[in-house]
C-alpha positions as YAML, in Angstrom:
chain: A
units: angstrom
residues:
- id: 1
  name: MET
  ca: [0.00, 0.00, 0.00]
- id: 2
  name: ARG
  ca: [1.27, 3.50, -0.78]
- id: 3
  name: PHE
  ca: [1.03, 6.56, 1.42]
- id: 4
  name: ILE
  ca: [1.92, 10.22, 1.28]
- id: 5
  name: LEU
  ca: [3.35, 11.11, 4.67]
- id: 6
  name: ILE
  ca: [3.72, 14.80, 5.50]
- id: 7
  name: GLY
  ca: [5.82, 15.79, 8.49]
- id: 8
  name: THR
  ca: [5.58, 19.37, 9.74]
- id: 9
  name: TRP
  ca: [7.65, 21.05, 12.43]
- id: 10
  name: ASP
  ca: [7.85, 24.49, 13.99]
- id: 11
  name: PRO
  ca: [10.54, 26.77, 12.53]
- id: 12
  name: GLN
  ca: [12.29, 27.05, 15.91]
- id: 13
  name: GLN
  ca: [12.77, 23.26, 15.88]
- id: 14
  name: GLN
  ca: [14.53, 23.18, 12.49]
- id: 15
  name: ASP
  ca: [17.97, 22.59, 14.02]
- id: 16
  name: GLU
  ca: [16.67, 19.76, 16.23]
- id: 17
  name: VAL
  ca: [15.03, 18.03, 13.26]
- id: 18
  name: VAL
  ca: [18.16, 18.34, 11.12]
- id: 19
  name: ASN
  ca: [20.45, 17.13, 13.94]
- id: 20
  name: LYS
  ca: [18.23, 14.13, 14.71]
- id: 21
  name: ARG
  ca: [18.19, 13.18, 11.03]
- id: 22
  name: LEU
  ca: [21.98, 13.57, 10.72]
- id: 23
  name: GLU
  ca: [22.65, 11.56, 13.88]
- id: 24
  name: ASN
  ca: [20.05, 8.80, 13.42]
- id: 25
  name: GLY
  ca: [19.05, 8.76, 9.76]
- id: 26
  name: ARG
  ca: [15.39, 8.47, 8.85]
- id: 27
  name: LEU
  ca: [14.67, 5.79, 11.50]
- id: 28
  name: VAL
  ca: [12.57, 3.84, 8.99]
- id: 29
  name: PRO
  ca: [11.21, 0.60, 10.45]
- id: 30
  name: LYS
  ca: [11.01, -2.71, 8.59]
- id: 31
  name: GLY
  ca: [8.01, -2.87, 6.31]
- id: 32
  name: ILE
  ca: [8.47, 0.64, 4.87]
- id: 33
  name: THR
  ca: [10.16, 1.56, 1.62]
- id: 34
  name: ILE
  ca: [10.71, 5.22, 0.82]
- id: 35
  name: LEU
  ca: [9.94, 5.77, -2.86]
- id: 36
  name: ASN
  ca: [10.67, 9.50, -2.89]
- id: 37
  name: GLU
  ca: [11.13, 12.44, -0.52]
- id: 38
  name: TRP
  ca: [10.77, 16.18, -0.89]
- id: 39
  name: LEU
  ca: [11.42, 19.16, 1.35]
- id: 40
  name: ASP
  ca: [9.11, 22.15, 1.25]
- id: 41
  name: ALA
  ca: [11.25, 24.97, -0.19]
- id: 42
  name: SER
  ca: [9.78, 27.37, 2.37]
- id: 43
  name: GLY
  ca: [10.95, 25.08, 5.21]
- id: 44
  name: GLY
  ca: [9.26, 23.29, 8.08]
- id: 45
  name: ARG
  ca: [7.83, 20.39, 6.10]
- id: 46
  name: SER
  ca: [8.94, 17.14, 4.53]
- id: 47
  name: ILE
  ca: [6.84, 15.00, 2.20]
- id: 48
  name: TRP
  ca: [7.46, 11.31, 1.57]
- id: 49
  name: LEU
  ca: [5.95, 8.86, -0.86]
- id: 50
  name: ILE
  ca: [6.26, 5.49, 0.83]
- id: 51
  name: GLU
  ca: [5.21, 1.93, 0.38]
- id: 52
  name: ALA
  ca: [4.25, 0.14, 3.56]
- id: 53
  name: ASP
  ca: [2.86, -3.20, 4.60]
- id: 54
  name: SER
  ca: [0.16, -1.36, 6.55]
- id: 55
  name: ALA
  ca: [-0.85, 2.00, 7.98]
- id: 56
  name: ARG
  ca: [0.38, 0.63, 11.32]
- id: 57
  name: GLU
  ca: [3.96, 0.69, 10.00]
- id: 58
  name: CYS
  ca: [3.57, 4.38, 9.10]
- id: 59
  name: PHE
  ca: [2.29, 5.09, 12.59]
- id: 60
  name: LYS
  ca: [5.29, 3.28, 14.11]
- id: 61
  name: TRP
  ca: [7.62, 5.42, 12.02]
- id: 62
  name: SER
  ca: [5.93, 8.64, 13.10]
- id: 63
  name: LEU
  ca: [6.46, 7.70, 16.76]
- id: 64
  name: HIS
  ca: [10.23, 8.16, 16.28]
- id: 65
  name: TRP
  ca: [9.61, 11.79, 15.33]
- id: 66
  name: ASN
  ca: [6.48, 12.83, 17.22]
- id: 67
  name: ASN
  ca: [8.47, 14.83, 19.77]
- id: 68
  name: LEU
  ca: [9.44, 17.21, 16.94]
- id: 69
  name: CYS
  ca: [6.94, 16.72, 14.10]
- id: 70
  name: ARG
  ca: [3.24, 16.47, 13.43]
- id: 71
  name: PHE
  ca: [2.25, 13.94, 10.75]
- id: 72
  name: GLU
  ca: [-0.49, 13.61, 8.20]
- id: 73
  name: MET
  ca: [-0.83, 10.23, 6.50]
- id: 74
  name: ILE
  ca: [-2.76, 9.88, 3.24]
- id: 75
  name: PRO
  ca: [-3.30, 6.49, 1.56]
- id: 76
  name: VAL
  ca: [-2.93, 6.91, -2.22]
- id: 77
  name: VAL
  ca: [-3.41, 4.86, -5.38]
- id: 78
  name: GLU
  ca: [-1.67, 5.43, -8.68]
- id: 79
  name: VAL
  ca: [-3.79, 6.47, -11.66]
- id: 80
  name: GLN
  ca: [-3.11, 3.96, -14.43]
- id: 81
  name: ASP
  ca: [-4.39, 6.07, -17.31]
- id: 82
  name: ASP
  ca: [-5.83, 9.50, -17.98]
- id: 83
  name: LYS
  ca: [-9.47, 8.32, -17.83]
- id: 84
  name: ALA
  ca: [-11.56, 9.20, -14.81]
- id: 85
  name: THR
  ca: [-10.90, 6.77, -11.98]
- id: 86
  name: GLN
  ca: [-13.37, 5.85, -9.27]
- id: 87
  name: ILE
  ca: [-12.02, 4.46, -6.04]
- id: 88
  name: THR
  ca: [-14.31, 2.02, -4.28]
...
């Protein structure tokens, strides 16, 4: 299953977020594959496209960062063609 995971932090915590990432890496648990990652050019936000065994794995990952970041998790599906797609 694929998810967009958006992590947001307060500007005054920027140094803490960067230092934690430099010291510990992404802290990605088993069951998650990062497909792509972007940083908001205005700062304070990171966006990941991930593949995970379950939403539970995403939640576990967010626990490593919840002292610094707030997370929004959005399950997504890829559009296979340019025709209208209905998700059921």
